Every structure is written in structure tokens, then in C-alpha cells.
C-alpha positions in Angstrom: 79.6 90.4 90.6 77.3 87.8 89.0 77.4 85.6 92.2 76.6 88.6 94.4 73.8 89.7 92.0 72.3 86.2 92.1 72.5 86.2 96.0 74.5 83.0 96.1 75.7 82.5 99.7 79.3 81.4 99.8 82.9 82.6 99.5 86.2 81.7 97.9 89.8 82.8 97.7 91.2 83.6 94.3 94.5 83.3 92.4 94.9 84.3 88.8 98.2 84.4 86.9 99.2 85.2 83.4 102.5 84.9 81.4 103.4 87.9 79.2 105.5 86.6 76.4 106.4 90.0 75.2 108.2 91.1 78.3 108.9 87.7 79.8 107.0 88.4 83.0 104.6 86.7 85.3 101.7 88.8 86.5 99.3 87.6 89.2 96.4 88.6 91.3 96.1 86.8 94.7 93.4 87.3 97.2 93.5 85.1 100.2 95.7 82.3 101.4 96.5 80.6 98.1 100.1 80.8 97.0 102.6 81.1 94.2 106.3 80.5 94.2 109.0 80.8 91.5 112.1 78.6 91.8 115.2 79.5 89.8 118.5 77.7 89.4 121.5 79.9 90.2 123.7 80.6 87.2 127.2 81.1 88.5 130.0 81.9 86.1 133.2 80.1 85.5 134.3 76.9 83.9 133.9 75.0 87.2 130.1 75.4 86.8 129.9 74.8 83.1 127.2 72.2 82.4 125.7 71.0 79.2 122.0 71.6 79.8 121.3 69.4 76.8 122.5 66.3 78.7 120.0 65.4 81.4 122.5 63.0 82.9 124.5 66.0 84.2 121.6 67.4 86.2 123.4 66.2 89.4 126.0 68.9 88.7 123.4 71.6 88.6 122.9 73.7 91.7 119.6 73.4 93.7 116.9 75.8 92.7 116.3 78.8 94.9 113.1 80.5 95.8 113.1 83.9 94.0 109.4 84.8 94.6 106.9 83.8 97.3 103.6 85.6 96.8 102.3 86.9 100.1 99.2 85.4 101.6 96.4 87.7 102.8 94.9 87.0 106.2 92.6 88.9 108.5 93.8 86.7 111.3 94.7 83.1 112.0 92.8 80.9 109.6 90.8 83.9 108.3 91.9 84.5 104.8 90.7 87.3 102.6 87.7 86.0 100.5 85.3 87.1 97.8 81.7 86.2 98.5 78.2 87.1 99.7 76.4 86.3 102.9 72.6 85.9 103.4 73.1 87.2 107.0 71.3 90.4 107.8 71.6 92.9 110.6 68.2 92.9 112.3 68.6 96.5 113.4 68.8 97.8 109.8 66.8 95.2 107.9 63.5 97.0 108.3 62.3 97.8 104.8 65.1 95.9 103.3 66.3 92.3 103.1 66.1 89.6 100.5 62.3 89.8 100.2 62.3 93.6 99.5 63.2 95.6 96.5 66.5 96.5 98.2 68.1 93.2 99.1 71.4 94.9 100.1 69.8 97.0 102.8 70.8 95.5 106.1 73.2 92.9 104.6 76.3 92.2 106.6 79.2 92.8 104.2 81.9 90.6 105.6 84.0 89.8 102.5 86.7 91.6 100.5 86.5 92.8 97.0 89.0 92.3 94.1 90.4 95.7 95.0 91.9 94.2 98.1 94.0 91.6 96.2 97.7 91.5 96.0 98.7 92.4 92.4 102.2 92.2 91.1 104.5 91.3 88.2 107.8 89.4 88.3 110.4 89.0 85.5 111.0 85.5 84.4 114.0 83.6 83.0 114.2 80.5 80.9 113.9 77.3 83.0 112.1 79.0 85.9 109.6 76.7 87.7 106.3 78.2 88.9 104.2 76.5 91.5 100.6 77.8 92.1 98.6 76.1 94.8 95.8 76.4 97.3 96.4 76.7 101.0 96.2 73.0 101.4 99.8 72.8 100.1 101.2 75.8 101.9 99.5 75.1 105.2 101.3 71.7 105.3 104.5 72.0 103.3 107.0 74.8 104.1 108.3 76.6 101.0 111.8 75.4 101.7 110.5 71.8 101.7 108.7 72.5 98.4 112.1 73.5 97.0 113.6 70.2 98.3 110.7 68.2 96.7 111.2 70.0 93.4 115.0 69.3 93.5 114.4 65.6 94.2 111.7 65.4 91.4 114.1 67.1 89.0 116.8 64.6 89.6 114.4 61.7 89.1 112.9 63.2 86.0 116.3 63.9 84.4 117.5 60.4 85.2 114.5 58.9 83.6 114.9 61.2 80.6 118.5 59.9 80.1 117.1 56.4 79.9 114.4 57.5 77.3 111.5 56.9 79.6 110.2 60.4 80.2 111.1 64.0 79.8 110.7 67.4 81.5 107.5 68.0 79.5 103.9 68.6 80.7 103.7 65.0 81.8 106.7 65.5 84.0 105.2 68.6 85.5 102.0 66.8 86.2 104.0 64.3 88.2 105.6 67.1 90.1 102.2 68.5 90.9 101.1 65.1 92.1 104.2 64.7 94.2 103.5 68.0 96.0 99.8 67.0 96.5 100.9 63.6 98.0 103.4 65.4 100.3 100.7 67.8 101.5 98.3 65.0 102.2 100.9 63.0 104.1 101.9 65.9 106.3 98.4 67.0 106.8 97.7 63.7 108.6 101.0 63.8 110.6 100.1 64.5 114.2 103.7 64.8 115.4 105.4 67.3 113.0 104.3 70.9 113.3 103.2 72.2 109.9 103.3 75.8 108.9 99.6 76.0 109.9 100.5 74.7 113.4 103.4 77.2 113.8 101.1 80.1 112.8 98.5 78.8 115.2 101.0 78.9 118.1 102.0 82.4 117.2 98.3 83.3 117.6 98.2 81.5 121.0 96.2 78.7 119.6 97.3 75.2 120.6 97.4 73.2 117.4 99.8 70.4 116.6 100.6 68.5 113.4 99.1 69.1 110.0 95.9 70.6 108.6 93.8 68.3 106.5 92.4 70.1 103.6 91.8 69.8 99.8 94.9 70.5 97.7 95.2 72.0 94.2 98.6 72.4 92.6 99.6 73.6 89.1 103.2 73.5 88.0 104.7 75.4 85.0 108.2 75.6 83.4 109.4 78.6 81.4 110.8 77.6 78.1 112.4 79.4 75.2 110.5 78.9 71.9 112.5 79.5 68.7 110.8 81.9 66.4 111.1 81.9 62.7 111.2 84.9 60.4 108.6 84.6 57.6 109.9 84.7 54.1 109.5 88.1 52.5 106.6 88.4 50.0 107.5 87.7 46.4 106.1 89.5 43.4 
């Protein structure tokens, strides 16, 4: 609202997510073609699948994470995502008596953008050890979600092996490396002219001849859900 009130011409997509520790849930608001995925390792029962999660050397015995949530993108059409914004374009037929120089700058304005009310809003229950990846369209336009799961799996094996040698651990530093890995993959595939990216496949579905990747800026944030032990405070003494 502040940007619109200040008449700043421009637009943006938006993705906001919060973690509710009381109910162990992820809540998000997504408007546009940004994305959010949750990856979870299956937990089959039986002694054949028993793994000591405290020993990172046994990560190879763990099953590959599965995509349990893929937040839907919002598109008006091919390469036309929902956006928040304001335009300084005016309809000449209705601008008389209005426009930016009048006391009614909204009169005649061409309202071409969405509002927060158009956003996709949802909540999703989380489990300990879930991995959450939030990213701009620069990632999802170039890296298919199944490929993201493969990259997470490869990173997790490397991270656990390094942890077993005492060089690193699956902390925020490790998650930063995962985010960097996904960014590098997106950049590499965006410059690949021979492998059709998700962007190219969607273009062809829209009868637009586009091959290879889609160069774009990339923002990635990775989170891991952990269980934090709580302590009961000592009762007050007289």
C-alpha cells in the first residue's frame, strides 16, 4: 500500500512463510511464480530399516527424501506471473480530470496487477528433519522439482560424510551450502541451450518455441526442522 500510495512504478512477486512452533506447521502466502517445496524422508517400520540417526556415517542407509509439498505457482499465462505493483500508465479515454497531476491520481489509471487477496495461502504440518526450500522463479524455471530432490540427496550424503570426519555438520552453514548448490545448478542449467528446462517445456505447451534454460536472478533459502529440547523451570521456593 505504501508503494502504491507513493506512486512508485514497478512490480514484484511475493513469498512469505512462517513456522508455527506451537502446532508444528508451516504457513505461507505465495503470490506469483516463486516457489516452496518440503522434502521428507520416508519412515518405514521394521528392523530392516532401523538406522541410528545419531551416526551420520549411516546416512547412506537412509531412504531418499520425497517431495511432500510443492506450493503452486500463479500465472496469468506463460511467463506472466501474478504480481503486486503499480503502473504509471493511464487510459487516455478516462484520464480527463484525473491522472498524476490532479487531485485524483487513480482516475484513469490502468490497474494491471493483483492484490494480496489473490495470493495462495496455506498451512502444512511439519515433522522433525523436514527440509524446506524457498526460492524465486530463477530456480524453478531451470531446475525441475525432482532434480531439486536429487541435488538435496547428493548434498545430504556429502554433508553427512564430512560431519563423520569432523569437518562440518548439518547446521546453518551446511544449509547455506545447499542453497549455494541449488543456485549454481540453476545458473548452469539456465545457460544450457540443449536441455529443455521447465521454462522451455511450459513455453512449448503454450506454442512458443523456446529451447534450453532461462537466465534469471536466483534467490534460495533452505531450512531444516529440528526438535529443540525444552526444560521445565524449577518451581518457586518460599
